[in-house]
N, C-alpha and C positions, 0 to 999 in steps of 0.2 A: 854489451847486453844484447841478447837475441831479440829478433823481431817478435812482436806479439803474434798469437796464432792466426789472427785475422789478416796478417800480412804475409802469410806463408807463401813460399814459391809454388807456382802451378805444378800439378802432377798429371800424369797420364790419366785419361778418362777410364774409369772402371767400367768394364763391359760384361753384361750377362748375355750368355749365348742364346739369343732369341732372334726373332724375325721381323721386328717392326721398329722404326725409328721413333720411339716415344721415350720420354724421360720422366722418371718418378723421383721426386725430391722430398726428403723428410729430415727434419731437424737441421735445417740449413738457413743461411742468409743468402738471398738471391739479389745480385746487383748487376750492373752493366759495365763493360769495359770495351769501348769501341763497338764492334759488331758481334761481341760475344757476351753471353750471360755468364756470370761468375757465381759459382756455388761455393759458399764458405762455411765450414764447420770447424770444430776444434781439432779434428784429425787431419784435414787437408783442404786445399783450395782447388777447384776444378773449373776450367774455362771451356765452354762449349760454344762454337759458332752458332748463332741463332738460326741460320739458314739450314743447319743440319736437322732441326727438330720439326716433326710434324705435330706432336702433342707433348705438352708439359703438364704432368700431374703434380700438383702442389699439395703435399701431405702435411700432417700435423707438425707443430713445432717449427714452422717455416715462416720467414718474413721475406717480403719481396718489395723492391723499390718501384716507384713510378717509372723511373728510367728503364728498368728491366722490362716492365710490362709494355712500355711504349715500343721498345726494340722488338719484343716478341710479336706484338701486333703488326709492326711494319714488316716483319719477316713472314707474316701469314701463319704463325704458329698458334695453335689452339692452346688455351690455358684452362685447366679444370682444377678447381679446389676440391680435394677429396679427403676421405678418411684414410686410415692406415692401409697401405698397400692397395689403394684405390677402392677400398670398400666404402660405399656410399659417396654420392656426389653432392656437394653443397652449392656449387656455383660454377659457371663456365664463362670464358671470355670469347674473343674473336675466333671464328672458325679458321681452318687451316689455309684458306686462300681467299682471294677476291673473286675467284670463279665460282660457278655453281653447278658444274657438270654432274657431280655425284648426286646432289639433291634433285636436280632435274631428272636424272636417270631413275631415281627412286620414285619420284612423282609420276613419271611416265609409266613405270611398271605397275604401280598401285592403282592407277585409274583405268587400266585396261584389263577386263576380266580374264582373258586368256593368259596374259603375261603374269597377272597377279596369282592365278592358280598355279602357274608353273613355278613361281618363286616359293609359294606355300608348299608345293610338292617337294622342292629341293630342301626346304626346312625340315619337313618330316623325314626326308631321306637321310638327313644327318643324324636323326634319332634312331633310324632303323638300318644300321649298317648291313650291307649285303642284300637288302630287299629292294625290289623295283616298285617305286611309288608313282611312276610316270603316268599310269592309266587310272589312278584312283581319284574319286570325287572328294570334295571337302568333307562330306558326311562320312565317307569310308575312312578318310584319314583321321578324323576326330574319333571315330569308333575304335580304330586300331590303336591310337594313342591312349585312349581311356583304358583299354584292356591291358596295354603294356604297363601303365602306371599302377594299376591295381595289382598286377603281378609283382612289380617292384616293391610296393608296400608290404605285400605278404611275404616276399622273400627276405626282406630286411627284418621284418618282425620275427620270423623263424630264426634268422641268423643271430639276432641279439637277444631274443627272449622278451622283447618289449611288446606289450599288447598293442594291437591296432584294430580300430573299428572303421572309422571313416575320416575324411578330410573335413576340418572345420576352420573357417576363417571369418574374421570380423573386419569388414571394410573400415578403414580409417584408424584401426588400432591393431597393428600386426601381431601384437604379443598378448592379446586378450582372450582369444577363443580356444576352446578345446583342451585336451590333455597336454602333458608335457611335450610329446612328439609333435603335436599340431602347433603348439606355440613356438617350438624350436624351428619347425619348418617355416613358419611365417616370418620369424626373425631372420633366418638365414636367407630366405627368398628376398626379403626387403634389402638386405645388404647386396645380394647378387644383382638386383635391379639397379642399385647405385653404380656398380661396376660397369654394367652394360650401358647405362645412361652416359657415363663418362666417356666410354670408347666411342659410342655412336656420335655424341657431340664433337668429340675430338677429330673424327675423320670427316666431319662435315655433312653427315646424313641427318635426317629428321627423326627425332624420337617419336613423333606423332603418327607418321605414315606407316602403319602396320599392314601386314599381309594376311595374317591369321586373325589377330586382334584388331579391333576397330573402335572408334568413338572415344578414345582416350588420348590425352596429351602425351602419353608414354606407350602407345600401342606397339610401336616397333621395339621398344625396350622389353616389353613383355614377350614379344615374338622371339627375340634373341636370347633372353634369359631362359626360356623354355628349352633351349637346345642343351643346356648344361645342368638342369636340375637333377636328372637321373643319376649323374655321376658325381655331383657336388653336394647339393643341399639335402637330398633324400637320405642317402647313406649317412651323411653327417649328423642329421637330426636323430636318427636311431642310435648311432654310436654315442652321442652325447647323453641321450636319455638313459642308455644302459649304464653309463658311468655316474649318473646322478647330477650331471652338469646341465642345469635346466634354465639358466638365466639368459636373457637376451644378449648380454655381453658375451657369454660363453659361445653362443651361436655365431655372433659377429666375429669374434677373434679367431675361432676355429675356421670359419670360412676364409678369413684373411690369410691364414696359413696355407689352406688348400690352394687359394689363388696364387700365392707366391711360389709355392713348391711346384705347382702344375703349370706355371707361366700362362695363366688363362688370358691375360690382357691381349698379348699378340695373337693368340688363337682366335679370339673374338674378331679382331681386325681381319684375319685371314678368312674367316667364315663370312663376314659381311662382304668382303671382296668377291667371294665365290657366289654369293646370293645376288648381289646387285650388278656386278660387272664381270660375268664369267667369260666374256669374249676378250677382255683386255688384261694386260699385266699391271695397269696403273690403277691404284685405288685412291690415293690422296690427290685431291684437286690441287692444281698448281696456280700460283699467281698468274694473272693474264699478262704480266710483263714477260717479254721474251728476249733472247739474245740471238744476234745474227751469227750464222755459221756459214763459211764459204762452201762447205760440202753438204750440210744437212738442211740449210735454209734457215729455220728458226729452231732454237733449242730452249729449254726451260730456263727462266731466270730465277733468282732467289734461291739458288742452291750452290753448293761448293762442288766444283767439277774435278777436284783432286781425289780420284777413287782410292788412292793409296792411303789417304788419311782416315777415311771413315766408311764403313759399310752401312748403307742406309737400312738394310734388313737387320736391325738390332733393336733390342729392348734394353734401355739403360736404367740404372738405379744409382742414385747418390744419396746415402743416408748417413747422417752425423751420429756420433756416439751418444749413448744415453747419459744425460747429465747426472752428476752425483746427487744422491738424496731425493731422487724423483720416484714416482710410482714404478712398479715393476713393468718390464716390457710387455706390450700388448694392450696397455690402456689407451684407448683412442681419445684424442683431445681435438678440440676444434682447431682447424687450421687458421692461422692468423694472416 
């Protein structure tokens, strides 16, 4: 008699060709085996050394044991409970290290007007490819951004034939105000905030310490999300309105697909790196534990030094098959 599916032999880790060592898990059981987390679903079993992971994103249909969480915590791996493909964040665990260099760097930048303005200029620079923002004041940057967004709304209105008048939003109820396009924009933006929140928490930065936005517990989340609205949520809202798909779920699921196809998660990590630590190659804070080396002095602990096994600059995804008789793919469920 063959072994049951939960005792299947380990298989090679499936890799998506991307640039950050984060792991998204959906419809799996997560357990521990020595110093590896074991991801089990009906299709396969995957073992991942915990020290390889900077961030684990736990998606819908996933169970995780206390032993696995303890191992990830001991390894300094951030754990974020998220919706499908990282859309919306529900909760987060320990940050990626016992150190705090990235957070201290962010706090240092945001509390010094000159450095804060420089980061804000780089943020706007990401929105205006090919334009020099180095000499602009915040008022000039806001004015240029406002004009750009108005043009985008008008362009997408002409492209799709969907009428557009002005942006309307009701705080506290993202899907309540305005016409179909406005409500789709609010729903898609809310999902985008969840994605950015998960990444920011995962890399050990503060969601509250914003450079353009201020006074909110998610100011930096709003800063980062604004970098991607012009290419993600704005055209998406007009496209959905044109097709008559006007529910909040339509916006959330469509954005999920845009994020997955465009591999937005590792791109957000790369952009945060450029904004907060442009002088260094290192983004993820490491555990303060070190290893002695006769040539280098001290090297990082808590990582696997066999470069032939795993390339850290990867985004990984392990997704189990859809159970028979369940809802159609795309229905977001609460992560367990």
